[in-house]
All heavy atoms as TSV, in Angstrom:
chain	resi	resn	atom	element	x	y	z
A	1	GLY	N	N	139.970	79.798	93.679
A	1	GLY	CA	C	139.750	78.424	93.921
A	1	GLY	C	C	139.280	77.737	92.689
A	1	GLY	O	O	139.062	78.339	91.637
A	2	HIS	N	N	139.138	76.458	92.783
A	2	HIS	CA	C	138.683	75.631	91.650
A	2	HIS	C	C	137.173	75.823	91.405
A	2	HIS	O	O	136.389	75.741	92.376
A	2	HIS	CB	C	139.037	74.136	91.901
A	2	HIS	CG	C	138.515	73.294	90.816
A	2	HIS	ND1	N	139.094	73.283	89.553
A	2	HIS	CD2	C	137.542	72.352	90.726
A	2	HIS	CE1	C	138.510	72.345	88.829
A	2	HIS	NE2	N	137.506	71.860	89.500
A	3	VAL	N	N	136.779	76.096	90.204
A	3	VAL	CA	C	135.411	76.202	89.857
A	3	VAL	C	C	134.995	74.992	88.938
A	3	VAL	O	O	135.676	74.774	87.961
A	3	VAL	CB	C	135.084	77.518	89.088
A	3	VAL	CG1	C	133.618	77.615	88.699
A	3	VAL	CG2	C	135.439	78.681	89.932
A	4	TRP	N	N	133.969	74.340	89.368
A	4	TRP	CA	C	133.519	73.158	88.604
A	4	TRP	C	C	133.100	73.634	87.201
A	4	TRP	O	O	132.612	74.708	87.000
A	4	TRP	CB	C	132.313	72.583	89.366
A	4	TRP	CG	C	131.617	71.459	88.594
A	4	TRP	CD1	C	132.126	70.216	88.351
A	4	TRP	CD2	C	130.312	71.424	88.121
A	4	TRP	NE1	N	131.168	69.500	87.663
A	4	TRP	CE2	C	130.037	70.171	87.535
A	4	TRP	CE3	C	129.258	72.385	88.089
A	4	TRP	CZ2	C	128.810	69.889	86.941
A	4	TRP	CZ3	C	128.071	72.096	87.536
A	4	TRP	CH2	C	127.878	70.792	86.969
A	5	ALA	N	N	133.291	72.738	86.294
A	5	ALA	CA	C	132.946	73.044	84.859
A	5	ALA	C	C	131.508	73.424	84.674
A	5	ALA	O	O	131.210	74.136	83.717
A	5	ALA	CB	C	133.291	71.811	83.981
A	6	GLY	N	N	130.650	73.085	85.539
A	6	GLY	CA	C	129.182	73.392	85.458
A	6	GLY	C	C	128.888	74.831	85.867
A	6	GLY	O	O	127.790	75.268	85.767
A	7	GLY	N	N	129.893	75.574	86.394
A	7	GLY	CA	C	129.738	76.946	86.755
A	7	GLY	C	C	129.870	77.247	88.156
A	7	GLY	O	O	130.199	76.336	88.983
A	8	VAL	N	N	129.704	78.464	88.582
A	8	VAL	CA	C	129.953	78.842	89.913
A	8	VAL	C	C	128.845	78.364	90.901
A	8	VAL	O	O	129.044	78.359	92.084
A	8	VAL	CB	C	129.964	80.379	90.052
A	8	VAL	CG1	C	131.136	80.949	89.285
A	8	VAL	CG2	C	128.729	81.072	89.558
A	9	TYR	N	N	127.755	77.877	90.398
A	9	TYR	CA	C	126.698	77.322	91.283
A	9	TYR	C	C	126.935	75.936	91.650
A	9	TYR	O	O	126.256	75.362	92.485
A	9	TYR	CB	C	125.317	77.514	90.619
A	9	TYR	CG	C	125.047	78.967	90.318
A	9	TYR	CD1	C	124.935	79.435	88.965
A	9	TYR	CD2	C	125.072	79.906	91.265
A	9	TYR	CE1	C	124.726	80.715	88.667
A	9	TYR	CE2	C	124.884	81.314	91.006
A	9	TYR	CZ	C	124.683	81.658	89.701
A	9	TYR	OH	O	124.506	82.982	89.390
A	10	GLY	N	N	127.890	75.281	90.942
A	10	GLY	CA	C	128.385	73.972	91.304
A	10	GLY	C	C	127.471	72.890	91.512
A	10	GLY	O	O	126.301	72.847	91.034
A	11	GLY	N	N	127.884	71.951	92.328
A	11	GLY	CA	C	127.097	70.750	92.621
A	11	GLY	C	C	127.869	69.576	92.120
A	11	GLY	O	O	128.893	69.652	91.502
A	12	GLY	N	N	127.500	68.388	92.560
A	12	GLY	CA	C	128.130	67.159	92.184
A	12	GLY	C	C	127.795	66.728	90.802
A	12	GLY	O	O	126.779	67.178	90.265
A	13	LYS	N	N	128.591	65.886	90.240
A	13	LYS	CA	C	128.273	65.345	88.898
A	13	LYS	C	C	127.290	64.200	89.106
A	13	LYS	O	O	127.520	63.267	89.825
A	13	LYS	CB	C	129.510	64.837	88.196
A	13	LYS	CG	C	130.531	65.957	87.840
A	13	LYS	CD	C	131.679	65.451	87.153
A	13	LYS	CE	C	132.639	66.524	86.855
A	13	LYS	NZ	N	133.772	66.034	86.124
A	14	VAL	N	N	126.141	64.342	88.445
A	14	VAL	CA	C	125.110	63.294	88.494
A	14	VAL	C	C	124.581	63.039	87.100
A	14	VAL	O	O	124.536	63.882	86.234
A	14	VAL	CB	C	123.916	63.734	89.434
A	14	VAL	CG1	C	124.356	63.854	90.843
A	14	VAL	CG2	C	123.271	64.981	88.948
A	15	PRO	N	N	124.211	61.795	86.834
A	15	PRO	CA	C	123.649	61.493	85.442
A	15	PRO	C	C	122.287	62.031	85.325
A	15	PRO	O	O	121.519	62.146	86.327
A	15	PRO	CB	C	123.728	59.954	85.408
A	15	PRO	CG	C	123.586	59.543	86.871
A	15	PRO	CD	C	124.317	60.581	87.645
A	16	ALA	N	N	121.908	62.406	84.122
A	16	ALA	CA	C	120.561	62.818	83.804
A	16	ALA	C	C	120.112	62.087	82.616
A	16	ALA	O	O	120.808	62.090	81.585
A	16	ALA	CB	C	120.477	64.305	83.545
A	17	ILE	N	N	118.983	61.505	82.721
A	17	ILE	CA	C	118.418	60.744	81.537
A	17	ILE	C	C	117.196	61.584	81.019
A	17	ILE	O	O	116.242	61.839	81.767
A	17	ILE	CB	C	117.956	59.350	81.887
A	17	ILE	CG1	C	119.239	58.582	82.380
A	17	ILE	CG2	C	117.333	58.690	80.690
A	17	ILE	CD1	C	118.881	57.236	83.002
A	18	VAL	N	N	117.283	61.979	79.773
A	18	VAL	CA	C	116.254	62.839	79.197
A	18	VAL	C	C	115.445	61.902	78.203
A	18	VAL	O	O	116.074	61.372	77.241
A	18	VAL	CB	C	116.891	64.092	78.467
A	18	VAL	CG1	C	115.756	64.853	77.842
A	18	VAL	CG2	C	117.660	64.880	79.439
A	19	VAL	N	N	114.195	61.829	78.391
A	19	VAL	CA	C	113.345	61.046	77.478
A	19	VAL	C	C	112.432	62.104	76.731
A	19	VAL	O	O	111.698	62.785	77.370
A	19	VAL	CB	C	112.489	60.048	78.240
A	19	VAL	CG1	C	111.629	59.295	77.248
A	19	VAL	CG2	C	113.425	59.105	79.007
A	20	THR	N	N	112.513	62.130	75.501
A	20	THR	CA	C	111.792	63.078	74.681
A	20	THR	C	C	111.354	62.511	73.329
A	20	THR	O	O	112.098	61.652	72.733
A	20	THR	CB	C	112.612	64.397	74.429
A	20	THR	OG1	O	111.821	65.231	73.610
A	20	THR	CG2	C	113.926	64.097	73.803
A	21	SER	N	N	110.249	62.882	72.883
A	21	SER	CA	C	109.788	62.503	71.559
A	21	SER	C	C	110.411	63.322	70.442
A	21	SER	O	O	110.242	63.066	69.278
A	21	SER	CB	C	108.260	62.531	71.468
A	21	SER	OG	O	107.776	63.808	71.629
A	22	LYS	N	N	111.084	64.410	70.866
A	22	LYS	CA	C	111.626	65.382	69.884
A	22	LYS	C	C	113.133	65.097	69.616
A	22	LYS	O	O	113.753	65.805	68.820
A	22	LYS	CB	C	111.436	66.739	70.384
A	22	LYS	CG	C	109.991	67.163	70.535
A	22	LYS	CD	C	109.856	68.552	71.020
A	22	LYS	CE	C	108.332	68.781	71.236
A	22	LYS	NZ	N	107.938	70.092	71.231
A	23	GLY	N	N	113.685	64.110	70.248
A	23	GLY	CA	C	115.070	63.794	69.991
A	23	GLY	C	C	115.273	63.070	68.714
A	23	GLY	O	O	114.394	62.373	68.173
A	24	GLY	N	N	116.457	63.172	68.164
A	24	GLY	CA	C	116.745	62.541	66.908
A	24	GLY	C	C	117.462	61.131	67.082
A	24	GLY	O	O	116.859	60.138	66.873
A	25	LYS	N	N	118.677	61.251	67.606
A	25	LYS	CA	C	119.415	60.047	67.785
A	25	LYS	C	C	119.269	59.400	69.150
A	25	LYS	O	O	119.127	60.119	70.136
A	25	LYS	CB	C	120.911	60.325	67.577
A	25	LYS	CG	C	121.322	60.823	66.209
A	25	LYS	CD	C	122.749	61.096	66.131
A	25	LYS	CE	C	123.152	61.559	64.801
A	25	LYS	NZ	N	124.593	61.920	64.712
A	26	GLN	N	N	119.185	58.072	69.159
A	26	GLN	CA	C	119.142	57.417	70.441
A	26	GLN	C	C	120.574	57.345	71.028
A	26	GLN	O	O	121.548	57.225	70.276
A	26	GLN	CB	C	118.592	55.998	70.276
A	26	GLN	CG	C	117.141	56.021	69.897
A	26	GLN	CD	C	116.585	54.608	69.790
A	26	GLN	OE1	O	117.293	53.638	69.784
A	26	GLN	NE2	N	115.264	54.537	69.541
A	27	GLY	N	N	120.695	57.398	72.286
A	27	GLY	CA	C	121.939	57.261	72.885
A	27	GLY	C	C	122.856	58.506	72.800
A	27	GLY	O	O	124.073	58.388	72.944
A	28	TYR	N	N	122.267	59.629	72.650
A	28	TYR	CA	C	123.054	60.895	72.595
A	28	TYR	C	C	123.633	61.259	73.896
A	28	TYR	O	O	123.001	61.184	74.949
A	28	TYR	CB	C	122.057	62.002	72.081
A	28	TYR	CG	C	122.756	63.386	72.161
A	28	TYR	CD1	C	123.700	63.739	71.198
A	28	TYR	CD2	C	122.423	64.270	73.047
A	28	TYR	CE1	C	124.325	65.078	71.241
A	28	TYR	CE2	C	122.989	65.532	73.142
A	28	TYR	CZ	C	123.963	65.883	72.184
A	28	TYR	OH	O	124.512	67.092	72.271
A	29	THR	N	N	124.871	61.596	73.922
A	29	THR	CA	C	125.578	62.117	75.132
A	29	THR	C	C	126.047	63.513	74.908
A	29	THR	O	O	126.814	63.753	74.013
A	29	THR	CB	C	126.759	61.178	75.479
A	29	THR	OG1	O	126.321	59.815	75.685
A	29	THR	CG2	C	127.433	61.622	76.755
A	30	SER	N	N	125.651	64.437	75.837
A	30	SER	CA	C	126.064	65.835	75.737
A	30	SER	C	C	127.441	65.973	76.367
A	30	SER	O	O	127.674	65.301	77.383
A	30	SER	CB	C	125.083	66.681	76.453
A	30	SER	OG	O	125.466	68.026	76.505
A	31	GLN	N	N	128.200	66.838	75.906
A	31	GLN	CA	C	129.504	67.238	76.498
A	31	GLN	C	C	129.387	68.514	77.276
A	31	GLN	O	O	130.368	68.981	77.836
A	31	GLN	CB	C	130.544	67.341	75.444
A	31	GLN	CG	C	130.837	66.022	74.656
A	31	GLN	CD	C	131.181	64.913	75.517
A	31	GLN	OE1	O	132.061	65.045	76.348
A	31	GLN	NE2	N	130.475	63.795	75.324
A	32	THR	N	N	128.217	69.117	77.352
A	32	THR	CA	C	127.983	70.352	78.105
A	32	THR	C	C	127.717	70.084	79.515
A	32	THR	O	O	126.855	69.245	79.770
A	32	THR	CB	C	126.806	71.157	77.438
A	32	THR	OG1	O	127.013	71.331	76.077
A	32	THR	CG2	C	126.590	72.459	78.161
A	33	PRO	N	N	128.420	70.635	80.458
A	33	PRO	CA	C	128.123	70.506	81.861
A	33	PRO	C	C	126.936	71.247	82.270
A	33	PRO	O	O	126.751	72.404	81.955
A	33	PRO	CB	C	129.364	70.962	82.565
A	33	PRO	CG	C	130.008	71.936	81.652
A	33	PRO	CD	C	129.687	71.494	80.287
A	34	TYR	N	N	125.980	70.641	82.977
A	34	TYR	CA	C	124.742	71.285	83.451
A	34	TYR	C	C	124.712	71.119	84.947
A	34	TYR	O	O	125.358	70.326	85.542
A	34	TYR	CB	C	123.560	70.582	82.813
A	34	TYR	CG	C	123.419	70.739	81.324
A	34	TYR	CD1	C	123.610	69.686	80.482
A	34	TYR	CD2	C	123.111	71.972	80.805
A	34	TYR	CE1	C	123.511	69.815	79.106
A	34	TYR	CE2	C	122.957	72.131	79.437
A	34	TYR	CZ	C	123.210	71.037	78.566
A	34	TYR	OH	O	123.075	71.220	77.221
A	35	ASN	N	N	123.813	71.936	85.582
A	35	ASN	CA	C	123.569	71.785	86.988
A	35	ASN	C	C	122.040	71.897	87.179
A	35	ASN	O	O	121.288	71.955	86.278
A	35	ASN	CB	C	124.313	72.846	87.783
A	35	ASN	CG	C	124.010	74.263	87.376
A	35	ASN	OD1	O	122.918	74.565	86.938
A	35	ASN	ND2	N	124.984	75.175	87.507
A	36	HIS	N	N	121.637	71.897	88.453
A	36	HIS	CA	C	120.152	71.860	88.732
A	36	HIS	C	C	119.536	73.196	88.275
A	36	HIS	O	O	118.374	73.173	87.978
A	36	HIS	CB	C	119.891	71.582	90.162
A	36	HIS	CG	C	120.482	72.606	91.136
A	36	HIS	ND1	N	121.811	72.584	91.494
A	36	HIS	CD2	C	119.923	73.571	91.853
A	36	HIS	CE1	C	122.081	73.553	92.349
A	36	HIS	NE2	N	120.908	74.165	92.616
A	37	TYR	N	N	120.266	74.297	88.186
A	37	TYR	CA	C	119.711	75.501	87.637
A	37	TYR	C	C	119.436	75.398	86.110
A	37	TYR	O	O	118.516	75.958	85.584
A	37	TYR	CB	C	120.558	76.710	87.922
A	37	TYR	CG	C	120.627	76.981	89.392
A	37	TYR	CD1	C	121.742	76.858	90.086
A	37	TYR	CD2	C	119.454	77.547	90.003
A	37	TYR	CE1	C	121.805	77.181	91.469
A	37	TYR	CE2	C	119.477	77.843	91.392
A	37	TYR	CZ	C	120.632	77.692	92.070
A	37	TYR	OH	O	120.674	77.944	93.423
A	38	SER	N	N	120.227	74.515	85.485
A	38	SER	CA	C	119.961	74.187	84.054
A	38	SER	C	C	118.720	73.534	83.809
A	38	SER	O	O	117.889	73.874	82.910
A	38	SER	CB	C	121.110	73.322	83.512
A	38	SER	OG	O	122.398	74.002	83.606
A	39	LEU	N	N	118.365	72.624	84.739
A	39	LEU	CA	C	117.088	71.935	84.634
A	39	LEU	C	C	115.883	72.961	84.871
A	39	LEU	O	O	114.961	72.964	84.117
A	39	LEU	CB	C	116.989	70.798	85.652
A	39	LEU	CG	C	115.662	70.018	85.656
A	39	LEU	CD1	C	115.331	69.451	84.308
A	39	LEU	CD2	C	115.637	68.972	86.758
A	40	LEU	N	N	116.075	73.777	85.863
A	40	LEU	CA	C	115.066	74.823	86.111
A	40	LEU	C	C	114.878	75.723	84.928
A	40	LEU	O	O	113.773	76.058	84.509
A	40	LEU	CB	C	115.396	75.585	87.386
A	40	LEU	CG	C	114.442	76.766	87.706
A	40	LEU	CD1	C	112.995	76.298	87.898
A	40	LEU	CD2	C	114.944	77.456	88.941
A	41	SER	N	N	115.996	76.197	84.387
A	41	SER	CA	C	116.030	77.045	83.212
A	41	SER	C	C	115.305	76.386	81.956
A	41	SER	O	O	114.608	76.997	81.261
A	41	SER	CB	C	117.423	77.440	82.859
A	41	SER	OG	O	117.444	78.300	81.736
A	42	THR	N	N	115.537	75.080	81.850
A	42	THR	CA	C	114.898	74.327	80.742
A	42	THR	C	C	113.410	74.310	80.945
A	42	THR	O	O	112.632	74.429	79.962
A	42	THR	CB	C	115.477	72.906	80.709
A	42	THR	OG1	O	116.877	72.979	80.543
A	42	THR	CG2	C	114.927	72.106	79.547
A	43	LEU	N	N	112.933	74.056	82.142
A	43	LEU	CA	C	111.494	74.016	82.362
A	43	LEU	C	C	110.871	75.369	82.137
A	43	LEU	O	O	109.803	75.489	81.515
A	43	LEU	CB	C	111.221	73.560	83.810
A	43	LEU	CG	C	111.644	72.157	84.159
A	43	LEU	CD1	C	111.447	71.835	85.664
A	43	LEU	CD2	C	110.866	71.134	83.300
A	44	GLU	N	N	111.586	76.433	82.548
A	44	GLU	CA	C	111.040	77.777	82.311
A	44	GLU	C	C	111.019	78.085	80.829
A	44	GLU	O	O	110.063	78.738	80.370
A	44	GLU	CB	C	111.952	78.803	83.060
A	44	GLU	CG	C	111.851	78.653	84.576
A	44	GLU	CD	C	112.945	79.340	85.292
A	44	GLU	OE1	O	113.963	79.716	84.692
A	44	GLU	OE2	O	112.820	79.538	86.523
A	45	TRP	N	N	112.019	77.666	80.091
A	45	TRP	CA	C	112.094	77.879	78.614
A	45	TRP	C	C	110.964	77.146	77.944
A	45	TRP	O	O	110.270	77.643	77.089
A	45	TRP	CB	C	113.484	77.414	78.087
A	45	TRP	CG	C	113.512	77.287	76.645
A	45	TRP	CD1	C	113.692	78.199	75.695
A	45	TRP	CD2	C	113.378	76.033	75.922
A	45	TRP	NE1	N	113.705	77.676	74.440
A	45	TRP	CE2	C	113.538	76.292	74.521
A	45	TRP	CE3	C	113.208	74.690	76.328
A	45	TRP	CZ2	C	113.429	75.389	73.599
A	45	TRP	CZ3	C	113.103	73.737	75.311
A	45	TRP	CH2	C	113.199	74.071	73.945
A	46	ASN	N	N	110.806	75.933	78.345
A	46	ASN	CA	C	109.795	75.077	77.661
A	46	ASN	C	C	108.406	75.586	77.825
A	46	ASN	O	O	107.569	75.561	76.879
A	46	ASN	CB	C	109.890	73.616	78.189
A	46	ASN	CG	C	109.026	72.666	77.413
A	46	ASN	OD1	O	109.204	72.553	76.238
A	46	ASN	ND2	N	108.047	72.041	78.057
A	47	TRP	N	N	108.043	76.083	78.988
A	47	TRP	CA	C	106.731	76.648	79.222
A	47	TRP	C	C	106.625	78.132	79.187
A	47	TRP	O	O	105.641	78.694	79.680
A	47	TRP	CB	C	106.146	76.076	80.550
A	47	TRP	CG	C	105.752	74.658	80.428
A	47	TRP	CD1	C	104.752	74.192	79.648
A	47	TRP	CD2	C	106.362	73.514	81.027
A	47	TRP	NE1	N	104.648	72.774	79.748
A	47	TRP	CE2	C	105.676	72.375	80.538
A	47	TRP	CE3	C	107.451	73.305	81.848
A	47	TRP	CZ2	C	106.004	71.058	80.976
A	47	TRP	CZ3	C	107.788	71.988	82.211
A	47	TRP	CH2	C	107.104	70.900	81.769
A	48	ASP	N	N	107.622	78.786	78.647
A	48	ASP	CA	C	107.658	80.207	78.465
A	48	ASP	C	C	107.349	80.981	79.792
A	48	ASP	O	O	106.511	81.881	79.789
A	48	ASP	CB	C	106.666	80.641	77.385
A	48	ASP	CG	C	106.964	82.043	76.880
A	48	ASP	OD1	O	108.072	82.507	76.891
A	48	ASP	OD2	O	105.966	82.682	76.381
A	49	LEU	N	N	108.092	80.558	80.848
A	49	LEU	CA	C	107.922	81.171	82.129
A	49	LEU	C	C	109.030	82.166	82.421
A	49	LEU	O	O	110.115	82.047	81.821
A	49	LEU	CB	C	107.880	80.089	83.229
A	49	LEU	CG	C	106.822	78.973	83.115
A	49	LEU	CD1	C	107.103	77.876	84.140
A	49	LEU	CD2	C	105.471	79.681	83.330
A	50	ALA	N	N	108.803	83.054	83.343
A	50	ALA	CA	C	109.901	83.945	83.739
A	50	ALA	C	C	110.942	83.135	84.549
A	50	ALA	O	O	110.623	82.142	85.129
A	50	ALA	CB	C	109.277	85.061	84.623
A	51	THR	N	N	112.170	83.651	84.503
A	51	THR	CA	C	113.203	82.893	85.234
A	51	THR	C	C	113.232	83.263	86.682
A	51	THR	O	O	112.920	84.417	87.037
A	51	THR	CB	C	114.607	83.196	84.608
A	51	THR	OG1	O	114.783	84.561	84.534
A	51	THR	CG2	C	114.645	82.567	83.153
A	52	LEU	N	N	113.687	82.336	87.495
A	52	LEU	CA	C	113.771	82.495	88.918
A	52	LEU	C	C	115.223	82.486	89.352
A	52	LEU	O	O	115.969	81.620	88.902
A	52	LEU	CB	C	112.993	81.361	89.648
A	52	LEU	CG	C	111.488	81.258	89.411
A	52	LEU	CD1	C	110.969	80.036	90.055
A	52	LEU	CD2	C	110.775	82.526	89.971
A	53	GLY	N	N	115.622	83.358	90.219
A	53	GLY	CA	C	116.894	83.369	90.921
A	53	GLY	C	C	118.042	83.109	89.993
A	53	GLY	O	O	118.173	83.763	88.908
A	54	ASN	N	N	118.939	82.142	90.347
A	54	ASN	CA	C	120.115	81.869	89.631
A	54	ASN	C	C	119.913	81.269	88.250
A	54	ASN	O	O	120.768	81.318	87.350
A	54	ASN	CB	C	121.010	80.953	90.436
A	54	ASN	CG	C	121.563	81.612	91.706
A	54	ASN	OD1	O	121.688	82.773	91.737
A	54	ASN	ND2	N	121.898	80.806	92.632
A	55	ALA	N	N	118.719	80.784	87.989
A	55	ALA	CA	C	118.416	80.260	86.612
A	55	ALA	C	C	118.384	81.362	85.617
A	55	ALA	O	O	118.512	81.132	84.411
A	55	ALA	CB	C	117.074	79.531	86.603
A	56	SER	N	N	118.319	82.636	86.022
A	56	SER	CA	C	118.386	83.747	85.056
A	56	SER	C	C	119.738	84.160	84.679
A	56	SER	O	O	119.950	85.014	83.809
A	56	SER	CB	C	117.595	84.952	85.652
A	56	SER	OG	O	118.283	85.391	86.793
A	57	ASP	N	N	120.787	83.564	85.209
A	57	ASP	CA	C	122.191	83.961	84.951
A	57	ASP	C	C	122.617	83.191	83.702
A	57	ASP	O	O	123.099	82.043	83.715
A	57	ASP	CB	C	123.070	83.544	86.118
A	57	ASP	CG	C	124.570	83.894	85.858
A	57	ASP	OD1	O	124.897	84.329	84.805
A	57	ASP	OD2	O	125.300	83.709	86.867
A	58	THR	N	N	122.423	83.803	82.577
A	58	THR	CA	C	122.642	83.166	81.241
A	58	THR	C	C	124.128	82.951	80.930
A	58	THR	O	O	124.461	82.212	80.069
A	58	THR	CB	C	122.001	83.919	80.114
A	58	THR	OG1	O	122.509	85.247	80.119
A	58	THR	CG2	C	120.516	83.938	80.276
A	59	LEU	N	N	125.055	83.580	81.752
A	59	LEU	CA	C	126.456	83.346	81.545
A	59	LEU	C	C	126.884	82.037	82.192
A	59	LEU	O	O	127.780	81.350	81.724
A	59	LEU	CB	C	127.277	84.513	82.136
A	59	LEU	CG	C	127.200	85.865	81.368
A	59	LEU	CD1	C	127.957	86.946	82.109
A	59	LEU	CD2	C	127.631	85.731	79.954
A	60	GLN	N	N	126.347	81.708	83.319
A	60	GLN	CA	C	126.711	80.493	84.074
A	60	GLN	C	C	125.734	79.343	83.903
A	60	GLN	O	O	126.147	78.142	84.099
A	60	GLN	CB	C	126.752	80.876	85.612
A	60	GLN	CG	C	127.834	81.873	85.884
A	60	GLN	CD	C	129.200	81.470	85.664
A	60	GLN	OE1	O	129.591	80.262	85.836
A	60	GLN	NE2	N	130.058	82.316	85.137
A	61	VAL	N	N	124.508	79.615	83.514
A	61	VAL	CA	C	123.491	78.543	83.467
A	61	VAL	C	C	123.007	78.414	82.035
A	61	VAL	O	O	122.566	79.383	81.412
A	61	VAL	CB	C	122.291	78.948	84.403
A	61	VAL	CG1	C	121.201	77.889	84.270
A	61	VAL	CG2	C	122.739	79.034	85.810
A	62	LYS	N	N	123.145	77.187	81.478
A	62	LYS	CA	C	122.730	76.920	80.154
A	62	LYS	C	C	121.560	76.007	80.190
A	62	LYS	O	O	121.608	74.908	80.831
A	62	LYS	CB	C	123.844	76.226	79.311
A	62	LYS	CG	C	125.144	77.017	79.313
A	62	LYS	CD	C	124.915	78.405	78.581
A	62	LYS	CE	C	126.184	79.175	78.641
A	62	LYS	NZ	N	126.013	80.573	78.470
A	63	PRO	N	N	120.385	76.363	79.540
A	63	PRO	CA	C	119.278	75.393	79.559
A	63	PRO	C	C	119.592	74.209	78.673
A	63	PRO	O	O	120.452	74.266	77.792
A	63	PRO	CB	C	118.126	76.217	78.955
A	63	PRO	CG	C	118.838	77.391	78.155
A	63	PRO	CD	C	120.124	77.577	78.899
A	64	MET	N	N	118.972	73.111	78.971
A	64	MET	CA	C	119.269	71.797	78.279
A	64	MET	C	C	118.448	71.699	77.002
A	64	MET	O	O	117.984	70.589	76.637
A	64	MET	CB	C	118.952	70.718	79.271
A	64	MET	CG	C	119.677	70.847	80.587
A	64	MET	SD	S	118.997	69.828	81.936
A	64	MET	CE	C	119.686	68.272	81.419
A	65	THR	N	N	118.386	72.727	76.259
A	65	THR	CA	C	117.583	72.739	75.036
A	65	THR	C	C	118.143	71.840	73.910
A	65	THR	O	O	117.401	71.504	73.071
A	65	THR	CB	C	117.374	74.197	74.478
A	65	THR	OG1	O	118.675	74.746	74.298
A	65	THR	CG2	C	116.628	75.077	75.477
A	66	GLU	N	N	119.410	71.601	73.992
A	66	GLU	CA	C	120.008	70.739	72.966
A	66	GLU	C	C	119.343	69.384	72.868
A	66	GLU	O	O	119.342	68.708	71.803
A	66	GLU	CB	C	121.557	70.574	73.117
A	66	GLU	CG	C	121.873	69.736	74.330
A	66	GLU	CD	C	123.370	69.566	74.480
A	66	GLU	OE1	O	123.973	68.898	73.589
A	66	GLU	OE2	O	123.955	70.097	75.465
A	67	PHE	N	N	118.719	68.888	73.955
A	67	PHE	CA	C	118.085	67.580	73.945
A	67	PHE	C	C	116.761	67.608	73.281
A	67	PHE	O	O	116.247	66.572	72.892
A	67	PHE	CB	C	117.917	67.084	75.428
A	67	PHE	CG	C	119.168	66.835	76.127
A	67	PHE	CD1	C	119.705	67.741	77.025
A	67	PHE	CD2	C	119.871	65.658	75.852
A	67	PHE	CE1	C	120.866	67.427	77.655
A	67	PHE	CE2	C	121.089	65.397	76.486
A	67	PHE	CZ	C	121.617	66.290	77.394
A	68	PHE	N	N	116.267	68.768	72.993
A	68	PHE	CA	C	114.941	68.906	72.344
A	68	PHE	C	C	115.035	69.398	70.880
A	68	PHE	O	O	114.023	69.555	70.263
A	68	PHE	CB	C	114.081	69.852	73.106
A	68	PHE	CG	C	113.884	69.405	74.558
A	68	PHE	CD1	C	114.662	69.956	75.584
A	68	PHE	CD2	C	112.920	68.482	74.825
A	68	PHE	CE1	C	114.481	69.488	76.929
A	68	PHE	CE2	C	112.772	68.041	76.114
A	68	PHE	CZ	C	113.555	68.536	77.137
A	69	SER	N	N	116.289	69.589	70.396
A	69	SER	CA	C	116.417	70.084	69.011
A	69	SER	C	C	117.250	69.176	68.234
A	69	SER	O	O	117.587	69.509	67.073
A	69	SER	CB	C	117.055	71.477	69.113
A	69	SER	OG	O	118.392	71.378	69.678
A	70	ARG	N	N	117.571	68.052	68.634
A	70	ARG	CA	C	118.410	67.103	67.871
A	70	ARG	C	C	117.589	66.073	67.173
A	70	ARG	O	O	116.582	65.690	67.558
A	70	ARG	CB	C	119.460	66.393	68.778
A	70	ARG	CG	C	120.490	67.417	69.235
A	70	ARG	CD	C	121.661	66.683	69.748
A	70	ARG	NE	N	122.692	67.666	70.144
A	70	ARG	CZ	C	123.597	68.090	69.341
A	70	ARG	NH1	N	123.678	67.745	68.115
A	70	ARG	NH2	N	124.486	69.037	69.749
Protein backbone atom coordinates (compact mmCIF):
# COMPACT_ATOMS: atom_id res chain seq x y z
CA GLY A 1 0.00 0.00 0.00
CA HIS A 2 0.86 3.64 -0.08
CA VAL A 3 3.09 4.83 2.75
CA TRP A 4 2.98 8.53 3.62
CA ALA A 5 6.30 10.35 3.21
CA GLY A 6 6.41 10.86 6.99
CA GLY A 7 6.86 7.14 7.53
CA VAL A 8 4.87 4.10 8.49
CA TYR A 9 3.40 5.80 11.56
CA GLY A 10 1.60 8.19 9.25
CA GLY A 11 -0.89 10.80 10.12
CA GLY A 12 -2.29 13.77 8.29
CA LYS A 13 -0.24 16.67 7.05
CA VAL A 14 -0.46 19.53 9.51
CA PRO A 15 1.54 22.75 9.80
CA ALA A 16 3.99 23.17 12.65
CA ILE A 17 5.30 26.53 13.72
CA VAL A 18 8.56 26.35 15.64
CA VAL A 19 9.61 29.41 17.63
CA THR A 20 13.18 29.28 18.88
CA SER A 21 15.89 31.71 19.90
CA LYS A 22 18.46 29.35 18.35
CA GLY A 23 17.21 29.65 14.79
CA GLY A 24 19.17 31.53 12.19
CA LYS A 25 16.94 32.57 9.32
CA GLN A 26 13.41 33.79 9.70
CA GLY A 27 10.82 32.07 7.58
CA TYR A 28 12.71 28.78 7.24
CA THR A 29 10.67 25.95 5.70
CA SER A 30 11.81 22.37 6.13
CA GLN A 31 11.40 19.85 3.34
CA THR A 32 11.63 16.91 5.77
CA PRO A 33 8.31 15.20 6.55
CA TYR A 34 7.70 14.86 10.29
CA ASN A 35 4.98 13.25 12.39
CA HIS A 36 3.88 13.44 16.02
CA TYR A 37 6.57 10.92 16.98
CA SER A 38 9.11 13.38 15.57
CA LEU A 39 7.89 15.99 18.03
CA LEU A 40 8.12 13.50 20.89
CA SER A 41 11.61 12.48 19.77
CA THR A 42 12.64 16.15 19.64
CA LEU A 43 11.49 16.75 23.22
CA GLU A 44 13.32 13.64 24.38
CA TRP A 45 16.48 14.75 22.54
CA ASN A 46 16.31 18.28 23.94
CA TRP A 47 16.00 17.18 27.56
CA ASP A 48 18.23 14.10 27.22
CA LEU A 49 15.41 11.69 28.04
CA ALA A 50 15.04 8.04 27.12
CA THR A 51 12.88 7.41 24.06
CA LEU A 52 9.36 6.05 24.36
CA GLY A 53 7.64 3.60 22.02
CA ASN A 54 7.71 4.47 18.33
CA ALA A 55 9.79 7.59 18.94
CA SER A 56 12.78 5.26 19.34
CA ASP A 57 12.49 4.04 15.72
CA THR A 58 15.35 6.08 14.22
CA LEU A 59 14.74 4.69 10.71
CA GLN A 60 11.18 6.04 10.50
CA VAL A 61 11.20 8.90 13.02
CA LYS A 62 13.46 11.92 12.62
CA PRO A 63 13.71 14.45 15.45
CA MET A 64 13.14 18.06 14.45
CA THR A 65 16.65 19.11 15.47
CA GLU A 66 17.27 21.02 12.23
CA PHE A 67 15.14 23.85 13.62
CA PHE A 68 17.55 24.30 16.52
CA SER A 69 20.81 24.21 14.58
CA ARG A 70 20.23 26.72 11.78
